[in-house]
N, C-alpha and C positions, 0 to 999 in steps of 0.2 A: 450719435443721433438716434432715437429711438423710433422706431415705426409704428404705426397707429396698425393694431392688429386686434382679434378676438382670441381669446384665450380658452378655446374650447368649443362647446354648443350649448344652447339653451339659452333663455333669458336671464341669466345669472351672470353673462360674459360681460366682462367689463373693458373698454377701450383704454388703450395705451395712448394718452396724448403725444404728437411728435413735438419734439424739442426743436426749433430753428436757433439757430445762432448765425448772426451777419456781422461780419466785421465792422466796427465802427457804429452801431446802432444802438441808440439810447431810447428807452422809454421815458416818455413824459406825460405827465397828466394833460387833461384837456385844458386848464386853465395856463398852464405854463405855454402850450402850444399856441394857443391863442394871443397870448400876450407877446410870443416871440414872433409870430407871423405879422401881427399889426404893427409891430414895431420894426418892420423889414429885417430882422436880425437871424432868422433861422433859414438853412437851408434844409429840404427836405427830400429825401427820394421816397415816393409813395408807392408800395407793392399792393396789389388787391387781386384776390382770387379770381383767376381768368380762366382756367383750365375748362374746358369744354364740360366735362364729368359734372361740374358744377351746376351747367345751365340747361335751360328747357324752354319752348317757345321761342326758339333762336329764328330769326327774321333779320334777312339783308336789308341793309339800307339802301335805298334807291331813289334816283332824282332830289338830290340835296341840293344842288345849285339853285333853282329857284326858290328853294327858300331861304337860302344864305344871302339871296339879293337883299331880302328884306333887312338884315343884321346890321345896324352900324356900328363900326368898330372905332372906337373915339379915344382922344385922350381928355383926362379931366383931373379935376382935385375935388377932392371928398368937401363937403360943406362941414366941417369938424366943430366949429362954434355952434351949429344948430344941432348936431348931434355928437355931443361930448361924451355921451354915454356909451358910445358904438368904440371909442378908441380907435377912429379910423386915422391912418398917417396923411401926415400933414404933403408929402410929396406927390409930385404930378403922377398919374396913375395912366396904365393903358387898359381896355378892356371894352365889354359891351354894355348895354342896357337890358336888363333882367325883363322887361316886359318885350321887348324884340324877341328875344329867345324864347319867351314864354307861348308869343303866339305860333312859333312852328316846332318846337321841341318844348314842349311841357314837362317833360320826365328830367328835364336840365334845370329845373327851376323849382325853389319852395320858399316857405315862409319861414322867416326866424319866430323867435319868442315873443316879438313885439308886432308881427304880422308885416313885418317889410320882407322885399323880396330878395332871394340870396340864388346866385348861379353855380351850376357844378362847373368849374372852368376845366376840371380835369378830362371830365367826359367831353367836352369840345372839341377835343382831339380826335376823336372818333369821326366826328362830324367832317373835321378838316382831312383826314385821311381819306374818306370819301369823296370829297370834293377833289381832292388831287387826284384820283383812280378817275372820276368823270370827267375831269378837265384834260386828262392824259388820254381817254377815250376820242374826245372829241379833237384833239389834236392830231391823234391818228387818222382819223375818219378824214378830217381836213387835209392833211396832207396827202392822203390817199386819191382824194379828189381833184387836188391841184394836180398833182403828178398826173392823173387822166385827162385833166383838161389840156395842161402842158402837150401831152403827146397828141391831142387832137389838133392843139395849134400848130405844133411842128409838122403834122401831117397835112394840114391844110396849105403851110407856108410849101411845102414840098411840090405841091401840084402846079 
Protein backbone atom coordinates (compact mmCIF):
# COMPACT_ATOMS: atom_id res chain seq x y z
CA UNK A 1 0.00 0.00 0.00
CA UNK A 2 1.40 3.38 -0.95
CA UNK A 3 1.07 6.36 1.32
CA UNK A 4 -0.14 9.75 0.21
CA UNK A 5 2.83 12.06 0.34
CA UNK A 6 4.46 15.02 -1.30
CA UNK A 7 7.74 14.46 -3.07
CA UNK A 8 9.55 17.68 -2.33
CA UNK A 9 8.40 21.25 -2.02
CA UNK A 10 6.82 23.80 -4.30
CA UNK A 11 3.83 23.86 -6.65
CA UNK A 12 5.17 21.03 -8.87
CA UNK A 13 4.67 18.45 -6.10
CA UNK A 14 2.53 15.45 -7.01
CA UNK A 15 0.48 13.52 -4.50
CA UNK A 16 0.69 9.77 -4.63
CA UNK A 17 -2.80 8.27 -4.34
CA UNK A 18 -3.27 5.69 -1.60
CA UNK A 19 -4.28 2.28 -2.81
CA UNK A 20 -6.80 0.48 -0.66
CA UNK A 21 -7.31 -3.26 -0.73
CA UNK A 22 -10.24 -4.78 1.10
CA UNK A 23 -10.80 -8.51 0.99
CA UNK A 24 -13.73 -9.57 -1.16
CA UNK A 25 -14.76 -6.07 -2.19
CA UNK A 26 -15.74 -5.67 -5.80
CA UNK A 27 -16.32 -2.52 -7.79
CA UNK A 28 -19.78 -2.08 -9.27
CA UNK A 29 -21.19 0.46 -11.68
CA UNK A 30 -24.02 2.55 -10.30
CA UNK A 31 -26.43 0.81 -12.69
CA UNK A 32 -25.41 -2.63 -11.39
CA UNK A 33 -25.68 -1.51 -7.76
CA UNK A 34 -29.13 -0.06 -8.39
CA UNK A 35 -30.28 -3.22 -10.18
CA UNK A 36 -28.95 -5.49 -7.43
CA UNK A 37 -30.29 -3.41 -4.54
CA UNK A 38 -33.73 -3.04 -6.07
CA UNK A 39 -33.81 -6.80 -6.60
CA UNK A 40 -32.86 -7.39 -2.93
CA UNK A 41 -29.90 -9.54 -3.96
CA UNK A 42 -26.82 -7.57 -2.96
CA UNK A 43 -25.23 -7.31 0.46
CA UNK A 44 -23.23 -4.12 0.86
CA UNK A 45 -20.88 -2.87 3.53
CA UNK A 46 -20.64 0.87 3.06
CA UNK A 47 -17.62 2.68 4.38
CA UNK A 48 -17.47 6.46 4.30
CA UNK A 49 -14.73 8.90 5.22
CA UNK A 50 -15.48 9.73 8.84
CA UNK A 51 -12.10 10.80 10.22
CA UNK A 52 -12.38 14.03 12.22
CA UNK A 53 -9.61 15.45 10.01
CA UNK A 54 -12.12 15.55 7.11
CA UNK A 55 -14.73 17.54 9.04
CA UNK A 56 -15.43 21.10 10.03
CA UNK A 57 -18.39 22.96 11.56
CA UNK A 58 -18.89 19.99 13.92
CA UNK A 59 -21.97 20.27 16.12
CA UNK A 60 -23.33 17.69 18.54
CA UNK A 61 -26.88 16.52 17.99
CA UNK A 62 -29.06 17.18 21.01
CA UNK A 63 -32.69 16.81 22.00
CA UNK A 64 -33.44 14.28 19.25
CA UNK A 65 -36.27 12.47 21.04
CA UNK A 66 -39.04 15.04 20.47
CA UNK A 67 -38.29 15.11 16.73
CA UNK A 68 -38.34 11.31 16.57
CA UNK A 69 -41.81 11.20 18.07
CA UNK A 70 -43.15 12.68 14.81
CA UNK A 71 -41.56 10.03 12.58
CA UNK A 72 -43.69 7.03 11.72
CA UNK A 73 -41.93 3.69 11.40
CA UNK A 74 -44.03 1.68 8.97
CA UNK A 75 -44.35 -1.48 6.96
CA UNK A 76 -45.58 -1.04 3.41
CA UNK A 77 -45.64 -2.28 -0.15
CA UNK A 78 -44.57 -0.10 -3.05
CA UNK A 79 -47.17 0.78 -5.69
CA UNK A 80 -45.18 -1.17 -8.26
CA UNK A 81 -47.85 -0.98 -10.98
CA UNK A 82 -48.13 2.81 -10.63
CA UNK A 83 -44.35 3.31 -10.59
CA UNK A 84 -43.01 0.53 -12.81
CA UNK A 85 -40.20 2.82 -14.01
CA UNK A 86 -38.77 2.96 -10.47
CA UNK A 87 -38.09 -0.79 -10.32
CA UNK A 88 -39.35 -1.09 -6.74
CA UNK A 89 -39.39 -4.53 -5.11
CA UNK A 90 -42.76 -6.19 -4.70
CA UNK A 91 -42.01 -7.59 -1.25
CA UNK A 92 -43.14 -5.99 2.00
CA UNK A 93 -40.76 -3.24 3.17
CA UNK A 94 -39.97 -1.50 6.46
CA UNK A 95 -39.11 2.16 6.56
CA UNK A 96 -40.18 5.72 7.16
CA UNK A 97 -42.04 8.42 5.27
CA UNK A 98 -39.69 10.91 3.61
CA UNK A 99 -41.94 13.86 4.46
CA UNK A 100 -41.78 12.94 8.18
CA UNK A 101 -37.99 12.84 8.08
CA UNK A 102 -37.80 16.04 6.05
CA UNK A 103 -39.78 17.98 8.68
CA UNK A 104 -37.20 17.27 11.41
CA UNK A 105 -34.02 16.29 9.54
CA UNK A 106 -34.11 17.95 6.09
CA UNK A 107 -30.44 17.09 5.45
CA UNK A 108 -31.43 13.40 5.27
CA UNK A 109 -33.87 13.90 2.38
CA UNK A 110 -33.30 14.75 -1.27
CA UNK A 111 -35.22 14.73 -4.52
CA UNK A 112 -34.46 12.15 -7.19
CA UNK A 113 -34.31 12.96 -10.91
CA UNK A 114 -38.13 12.85 -11.06
CA UNK A 115 -38.58 15.14 -8.06
CA UNK A 116 -39.65 12.31 -5.74
CA UNK A 117 -38.25 12.28 -2.20
CA UNK A 118 -35.52 9.87 -1.08
CA UNK A 119 -34.24 9.22 2.46
CA UNK A 120 -30.59 8.65 3.36
CA UNK A 121 -31.29 5.63 5.56
CA UNK A 122 -27.64 5.11 6.51
CA UNK A 123 -27.50 8.48 8.27
CA UNK A 124 -30.60 7.61 10.28
CA UNK A 125 -28.27 5.42 12.34
CA UNK A 126 -26.66 8.60 13.72
CA UNK A 127 -30.07 9.77 14.87
CA UNK A 128 -30.75 6.36 16.43
CA UNK A 129 -27.43 6.39 18.32
CA UNK A 130 -28.16 9.82 19.75
CA UNK A 131 -31.69 8.76 20.70
CA UNK A 132 -30.33 5.73 22.58
CA UNK A 133 -27.89 7.98 24.43
CA UNK A 134 -30.67 10.39 25.38
CA UNK A 135 -32.89 7.53 26.55
CA UNK A 136 -30.01 6.12 28.57
CA UNK A 137 -29.52 9.48 30.27
CA UNK A 138 -33.26 9.66 31.02
CA UNK A 139 -33.14 6.15 32.49
CA UNK A 140 -30.16 7.00 34.70
CA UNK A 141 -31.84 10.19 35.92
CA UNK A 142 -35.13 8.36 36.55
CA UNK A 143 -33.39 5.55 38.46
CA UNK A 144 -31.54 8.07 40.61
CA UNK A 145 -34.82 9.80 41.39
CA UNK A 146 -36.50 6.47 42.19
CA UNK A 147 -33.62 5.53 44.51
CA UNK A 148 -33.93 8.89 46.30
CA UNK A 149 -37.71 8.55 46.66
CA UNK A 150 -37.40 4.97 47.92
CA UNK A 151 -34.87 6.12 50.50
CA UNK A 152 -37.26 8.85 51.65
CA UNK A 153 -40.15 6.34 51.84
CA UNK A 154 -38.03 3.92 53.88
CA UNK A 155 -36.99 6.77 56.17
CA UNK A 156 -40.62 7.75 56.74
CA UNK A 157 -41.63 4.11 57.35
CA UNK A 158 -38.97 3.72 60.02
CA UNK A 159 -40.31 6.64 62.08
